[in-house]
VMD Tcl script that draws the C-alpha trace (Angstrom):
set ca {
  {16.56 -96.19 14.15}
  {15.59 -92.73 13.28}
  {16.54 -91.52 9.76}
  {18.39 -88.26 9.74}
  {17.88 -85.85 6.92}
  {21.00 -84.25 5.48}
  {20.57 -80.55 5.18}
  {21.89 -79.22 1.80}
  {22.85 -75.58 1.81}
  {22.36 -73.89 -1.55}
  {24.11 -70.58 -2.19}
  {21.81 -67.71 -2.76}
  {21.83 -65.84 -6.05}
  {23.55 -62.90 -4.33}
  {26.41 -65.10 -3.13}
  {26.82 -66.63 -6.61}
  {27.04 -63.24 -8.34}
  {29.54 -61.98 -5.79}
  {31.77 -64.99 -6.30}
  {31.64 -64.70 -10.10}
  {32.47 -60.98 -10.03}
  {35.42 -61.61 -7.73}
  {36.80 -64.25 -10.07}
  {36.37 -61.96 -13.09}
  {38.16 -59.13 -11.26}
  {41.11 -61.36 -10.41}
  {41.30 -62.55 -14.03}
  {41.22 -59.02 -15.47}
  {43.90 -57.79 -13.09}
  {46.20 -60.54 -14.32}
  {46.00 -59.31 -17.95}
  {48.56 -56.63 -18.90}
  {46.79 -53.47 -20.10}
  {48.44 -51.81 -23.10}
  {49.45 -48.17 -22.76}
  {47.25 -45.57 -24.42}
  {48.44 -44.82 -27.96}
  {47.45 -41.89 -30.14}
  {47.55 -42.15 -33.94}
  {48.47 -38.99 -35.84}
  {48.02 -38.82 -39.62}
  {50.74 -37.04 -41.58}
  {49.81 -36.06 -45.13}
  {52.49 -36.49 -47.79}
  {52.79 -35.73 -51.49}
  {53.13 -38.52 -54.02}
  {55.92 -41.09 -53.87}
  {59.14 -39.93 -55.52}
  {58.86 -36.35 -54.24}
  {61.14 -34.91 -51.59}
  {58.05 -33.98 -49.58}
  {57.14 -37.66 -49.41}
  {60.71 -38.60 -48.46}
  {60.80 -36.05 -45.65}
  {57.38 -37.11 -44.36}
  {58.52 -40.73 -44.14}
  {61.67 -39.73 -42.26}
  {59.66 -37.75 -39.70}
  {57.23 -40.62 -39.12}
  {60.13 -43.02 -38.60}
  {61.73 -40.67 -36.08}
  {58.49 -40.36 -34.13}
  {57.76 -44.08 -34.19}
  {61.29 -45.09 -33.18}
  {60.81 -43.67 -29.68}
  {58.93 -45.35 -26.78}
  {56.24 -42.69 -26.63}
  {52.50 -43.29 -26.87}
  {52.24 -41.67 -30.30}
  {52.00 -43.55 -33.58}
  {52.67 -41.60 -36.79}
  {50.88 -42.91 -39.88}
  {51.57 -41.63 -43.39}
  {48.73 -40.76 -45.77}
  {50.03 -40.38 -49.32}
  {48.26 -38.13 -51.84}
  {46.27 -39.83 -54.59}
  {47.98 -40.20 -57.94}
  {45.36 -38.02 -59.62}
  {46.44 -35.03 -57.50}
  {49.32 -32.91 -58.77}
  {52.27 -33.79 -56.51}
  {53.61 -30.23 -56.76}
  {50.36 -28.81 -55.45}
  {50.28 -28.69 -51.66}
  {46.86 -27.10 -51.46}
  {45.19 -30.51 -50.92}
  {47.45 -31.21 -47.93}
  {46.83 -27.93 -46.16}
  {43.08 -28.04 -46.89}
  {42.78 -31.54 -45.41}
  {44.68 -30.42 -42.32}
  {42.36 -27.44 -41.93}
  {39.29 -29.70 -42.25}
  {40.59 -32.26 -39.75}
  {41.13 -35.13 -42.21}
  {44.89 -34.92 -41.48}
  {46.73 -34.04 -38.27}
  {50.07 -32.97 -39.73}
  {51.58 -32.01 -43.06}
  {54.70 -30.56 -44.64}
  {54.13 -27.53 -46.87}
  {56.46 -24.84 -48.13}
  {56.59 -21.43 -46.50}
  {54.90 -19.67 -49.44}
  {51.84 -21.95 -49.27}
  {51.70 -21.39 -45.51}
  {51.80 -17.62 -45.97}
  {49.19 -17.53 -48.73}
  {46.75 -19.74 -46.79}
  {47.04 -17.63 -43.64}
  {46.63 -14.38 -45.60}
  {44.02 -15.47 -48.15}
  {46.28 -14.53 -51.04}
  {47.83 -16.20 -54.09}
  {46.42 -19.69 -54.52}
  {43.90 -19.06 -51.73}
  {42.61 -15.68 -52.84}
  {39.22 -16.99 -53.98}
  {38.69 -19.65 -51.31}
  {35.43 -19.20 -49.40}
  {36.93 -20.72 -46.24}
  {39.53 -19.38 -43.83}
  {42.57 -21.13 -42.39}
  {42.59 -19.42 -39.00}
  {42.92 -22.73 -37.15}
  {46.31 -23.61 -38.70}
  {49.41 -23.60 -36.48}
  {53.16 -23.95 -37.09}
  {55.41 -26.52 -35.43}
  {58.84 -25.93 -37.01}
  {60.66 -25.39 -40.29}
  {62.85 -27.92 -42.07}
  {65.13 -27.83 -45.11}
  {65.34 -25.02 -47.62}
  {64.66 -25.12 -51.36}
  {67.19 -22.70 -52.88}
  {66.64 -20.53 -55.92}
  {69.42 -21.82 -58.16}
  {71.04 -20.05 -61.10}
  {73.42 -21.90 -63.42}
  {75.40 -20.13 -66.14}
  {77.81 -21.26 -68.83}
  {81.29 -20.65 -67.48}
  {82.63 -19.00 -70.64}
  {80.17 -16.17 -69.96}
  {82.02 -15.45 -66.68}
  {78.77 -14.78 -64.83}
  {79.35 -14.88 -61.08}
  {76.43 -12.82 -59.72}
  {72.77 -12.47 -60.64}
  {73.26 -8.81 -61.59}
  {75.52 -9.94 -64.45}
  {72.58 -11.66 -66.13}
  {71.36 -8.36 -67.53}
  {71.36 -8.48 -71.35}
  {71.97 -12.24 -71.30}
  {69.89 -15.10 -72.72}
  {68.04 -16.74 -69.83}
  {65.62 -19.62 -69.43}
  {63.13 -18.44 -66.79}
  {61.08 -21.65 -66.51}
  {57.51 -22.40 -67.48}
  {54.69 -20.18 -66.13}
  {53.37 -21.44 -62.79}
  {56.57 -23.27 -61.85}
  {58.30 -22.57 -58.54}
  {61.45 -21.20 -60.19}
  {59.39 -18.89 -62.41}
  {57.53 -17.46 -59.42}
  {60.77 -16.97 -57.49}
  {62.42 -15.26 -60.46}
  {59.48 -12.92 -60.96}
  {59.67 -11.92 -57.27}
  {63.43 -11.42 -57.51}
  {63.08 -9.26 -60.63}
  {60.56 -7.07 -58.85}
  {62.91 -6.64 -55.88}
  {65.74 -5.81 -58.29}
  {63.69 -3.28 -60.25}
  {64.07 -5.37 -63.40}
  {61.65 -6.80 -65.93}
  {62.16 -9.62 -68.40}
  {62.96 -6.97 -71.00}
  {66.30 -6.54 -69.26}
  {67.34 -9.92 -70.68}
  {68.47 -10.29 -74.27}
  {66.37 -13.41 -74.73}
  {63.79 -15.11 -72.51}
  {62.98 -18.79 -72.87}
  {60.20 -20.55 -70.92}
  {61.39 -24.14 -71.13}
  {60.36 -26.48 -68.27}
  {62.80 -28.60 -66.31}
  {60.91 -31.75 -67.32}
  {62.55 -34.03 -69.90}
  {65.79 -32.03 -69.44}
  {64.58 -29.30 -71.79}
  {66.35 -26.52 -69.87}
  {69.50 -28.67 -69.57}
  {69.65 -29.19 -73.33}
  {69.19 -25.45 -73.99}
  {72.11 -24.66 -71.66}
  {74.36 -27.41 -73.03}
  {73.81 -26.43 -76.68}
  {74.25 -22.72 -75.95}
  {70.70 -21.66 -76.77}
  {70.72 -19.81 -73.43}
  {73.53 -18.46 -71.26}
  {71.85 -19.29 -67.96}
  {68.91 -21.17 -66.43}
  {67.06 -20.75 -63.16}
  {65.82 -23.65 -61.03}
  {64.30 -24.43 -57.64}
  {66.02 -27.56 -56.37}
  {67.00 -29.51 -53.28}
  {70.80 -29.94 -53.17}
  {72.74 -32.04 -53.97}
  {70.77 -32.51 -57.16}
  {71.44 -34.87 -60.07}
  {70.15 -32.47 -62.73}
  {72.34 -29.66 -61.41}
  {75.35 -31.99 -61.42}
  {74.65 -32.90 -65.05}
  {74.56 -29.23 -66.04}
  {77.82 -28.57 -64.25}
  {79.59 -31.62 -65.67}
  {78.11 -31.80 -69.18}
  {77.41 -28.15 -69.97}
  {80.49 -26.60 -68.30}
  {78.20 -24.57 -66.04}
  {78.66 -22.95 -62.65}
  {76.35 -21.75 -59.88}
  {75.70 -18.02 -59.53}
  {75.41 -15.89 -56.37}
  {72.39 -13.71 -55.61}
  {73.51 -10.57 -53.80}
  {72.59 -10.16 -50.14}
  {71.23 -6.63 -50.70}
  {68.61 -7.84 -53.20}
  {67.68 -10.83 -51.03}
  {67.22 -8.59 -47.98}
  {64.86 -6.35 -49.94}
  {62.97 -9.38 -51.25}
  {62.48 -10.90 -47.77}
  {61.26 -7.58 -46.38}
  {58.44 -7.63 -48.94}
  {57.79 -11.39 -48.85}
  {58.56 -12.85 -45.39}
  {58.11 -16.44 -46.51}
  {61.51 -16.28 -48.25}
  {64.71 -16.88 -46.30}
  {68.42 -16.49 -46.98}
  {69.97 -19.78 -48.05}
  {73.38 -21.06 -48.98}
  {74.32 -23.92 -51.29}
  {77.34 -25.53 -49.61}
  {80.65 -25.49 -51.43}
  {82.16 -28.69 -52.73}
  {78.89 -30.28 -53.83}
  {79.62 -29.56 -57.49}
  {83.04 -29.43 -59.11}
  {82.65 -25.86 -60.37}
  {81.85 -24.37 -56.96}
  {84.40 -24.84 -54.20}
  {82.92 -21.96 -52.16}
  {79.32 -21.68 -50.85}
  {76.77 -19.96 -53.08}
  {74.62 -17.27 -51.48}
  {70.99 -17.19 -52.56}
  {67.44 -17.31 -51.15}
  {64.50 -19.66 -51.23}
  {61.58 -21.29 -49.46}
  {61.63 -23.62 -46.47}
  {59.55 -26.69 -45.82}
  {57.38 -26.34 -42.71}
  {55.51 -28.80 -40.51}
  {52.01 -27.59 -39.60}
  {48.93 -28.75 -37.73}
  {45.81 -27.12 -36.29}
  {45.01 -25.71 -32.89}
  {42.76 -28.76 -32.33}
  {45.66 -31.18 -31.86}
  {46.15 -31.27 -28.09}
  {49.06 -29.44 -26.48}
  {50.66 -32.46 -24.82}
  {50.79 -34.40 -28.11}
  {52.38 -31.51 -30.01}
  {54.88 -30.90 -27.20}
  {55.93 -34.55 -27.31}
  {56.19 -34.58 -31.12}
  {58.38 -31.48 -31.24}
  {60.56 -32.74 -28.39}
  {61.05 -36.10 -30.12}
  {62.20 -34.49 -33.37}
  {64.52 -31.96 -31.76}
  {66.13 -34.61 -29.59}
  {66.92 -36.60 -32.74}
  {68.20 -33.81 -34.99}
  {71.48 -35.65 -35.54}
  {69.55 -38.58 -37.01}
  {67.53 -36.19 -39.18}
  {70.67 -34.43 -40.42}
  {72.23 -37.76 -41.37}
  {69.14 -38.84 -43.33}
  {69.85 -36.43 -46.22}
  {72.39 -33.73 -46.99}
  {69.56 -31.20 -47.36}
  {69.00 -31.43 -43.59}
  {72.66 -30.84 -42.78}
  {72.20 -27.13 -42.14}
  {69.27 -27.44 -39.71}
  {69.82 -25.35 -36.57}
  {67.47 -25.95 -33.62}
  {67.56 -22.33 -32.43}
  {66.15 -21.04 -35.75}
  {63.68 -23.79 -36.72}
  {61.01 -22.22 -34.47}
  {60.73 -19.07 -36.59}
  {62.57 -19.47 -39.90}
  {60.06 -18.84 -42.69}
  {57.07 -19.42 -40.39}
  {54.16 -17.01 -40.79}
  {51.47 -19.02 -38.96}
  {51.21 -18.73 -35.15}
  {53.11 -21.40 -33.22}
  {51.03 -24.18 -31.69}
  {50.81 -23.93 -27.90}
  {52.61 -27.26 -27.49}
  {55.51 -26.19 -29.71}
  {55.67 -22.81 -28.00}
  {55.92 -24.53 -24.63}
  {58.94 -26.55 -25.78}
  {60.70 -23.52 -27.29}
  {60.18 -21.56 -24.07}
  {61.76 -24.39 -22.11}
  {64.79 -24.20 -24.42}
  {64.98 -20.44 -24.00}
  {64.47 -19.59 -27.65}
  {61.28 -17.55 -27.17}
  {59.84 -15.55 -24.29}
}
mol new
graphics top color blue
foreach p $ca { graphics top sphere $p radius 0.5 }
foreach p [lrange $ca 0 end-1] q [lrange $ca 1 end] { graphics top cylinder $p $q radius 0.2 }
display resetview
């Protein structure tokens, strides 16, 4: 009987590789691929500041929506002065941060190389605006027995003007210039800071007739002055404010709503700065468009987050207090809404 040899067929190397690649392809197709996500870094001042609070609110708004953008907060180091926004805007300019909230005066000075940026050897030409947020009103409180209702009635009175370099001191100096006044027009000038309630004590004990502040409202310190020192808020006339804004476009007209403090049933007319969200031209247009759209579509949530946001109006946030050019992505959204040409 003849023995038959069984022929064994061995797959070639080419066939083996083809089979393996096919199996890998099938396996990969069965795995869900996550959507592309972009992280944006938003720089914030130190914890406990309103800048930090606002930054956290914005990140939460952005992250609450099913878009492929993730907002991450980067908080300033504790060794950096929380009132100094120069570190935020400089890091945005250099690309270390994508977004940041700064006030309209800092924005103006950076773009014009003036004030705090006068001696910088770098320019900020790549900065762009997205939108403005809440205002920080210039606030005047006067003892009610003095019957001071308008800023013009402070002439020949005793006034605490705030410590040199403070926001309220700078705002007062600008207002005096617009009014044609100097500090010599006051009977007495004190330079007490708001820290440790030094200005509050001076008002309560009658050392001064009035104090000036730069505060977000409602404000606990203002309420204490009203309740404990029998003080009331003082109007700043529209004519002076109009002249001030013409010379310094980073200021805006503001109103402190009535009913916040027991001494002021009616709104108080004044002026102040606005907080602004900025980036650079390097952040891509589609990302900025999506960010702006997300925030504007959730303005009701933003307004409910704090009373300071209650007066936000979408048709003015694209230009109110902004002196930097608008980013192309923001401009695209505003054109769609019909607010700009």
